C-alpha positions in Angstrom: -11.5 -18.8 -42.1 -8.8 -19.4 -44.7 -8.2 -17.4 -47.8 -9.6 -20.1 -50.1 -12.8 -20.3 -48.0 -13.2 -16.5 -48.3 -12.7 -16.7 -52.1 -15.3 -19.5 -52.2 -17.9 -17.4 -50.2 -17.2 -14.4 -52.5 -17.9 -16.4 -55.7 -21.0 -18.0 -54.1 -22.3 -14.5 -53.2 -21.5 -13.3 -56.7 -23.4 -16.2 -58.2 -26.4 -15.4 -55.9 -26.3 -11.8 -56.9 -26.3 -12.6 -60.6 -29.2 -15.0 -60.1 -31.2 -12.4 -58.2 -30.5 -9.7 -60.8 -31.6 -12.1 -63.6 -34.8 -13.0 -61.8 -35.7 -9.4 -61.1 -34.9 -8.5 -64.8 -37.2 -11.4 -65.9 -40.0 -10.3 -63.5 -39.9 -6.7 -64.7 -39.7 -8.0 -68.3 -38.1 -4.9 -69.5 -35.3 -3.9 -71.8 -32.6 -5.2 -69.4 -34.0 -8.7 -69.7 -34.0 -8.6 -73.5 -30.5 -7.2 -73.8 -28.6 -8.9 -71.0 -30.3 -12.2 -70.1 -27.8 -14.3 -72.0 -24.9 -12.5 -70.5 -26.2 -12.9 -67.0 -26.7 -16.6 -67.6 -23.1 -17.0 -68.8 -21.8 -15.0 -65.9 -23.8 -17.1 -63.4 -22.4 -20.3 -65.0 -18.9 -18.9 -64.8 -19.2 -17.9 -61.2 -20.6 -21.3 -60.3 -17.8 -23.1 -62.1 -15.2 -21.1 -60.3 -16.9 -21.7 -56.9 -17.0 -25.5 -57.6 -13.4 -25.4 -58.6 -12.4 -23.6 -55.4 -14.4 -26.0 -53.4 -12.7 -29.0 -55.0 -9.3 -27.4 -54.3 -10.3 -26.8 -50.6 -11.3 -30.5 -50.2 -8.2 -31.7 -52.0 -5.9 -29.5 -49.8 -7.7 -30.7 -46.7 -7.1 -34.4 -47.6 -3.4 -33.9 -48.3 
């Protein structure tokens, strides 16, 4: 597995972790959800964007 693939897996795992934390916080409906739900959503979108960018770079490098 190449370095870029490892980076891709790490960002995918980070995205999954943030989603799970957000779902648990929403299910508990506690103080964490009220204070950090927006930040968690932004963090998830950021990690997804980086993962997609890394994926595109991997595909582009594979074609060239």
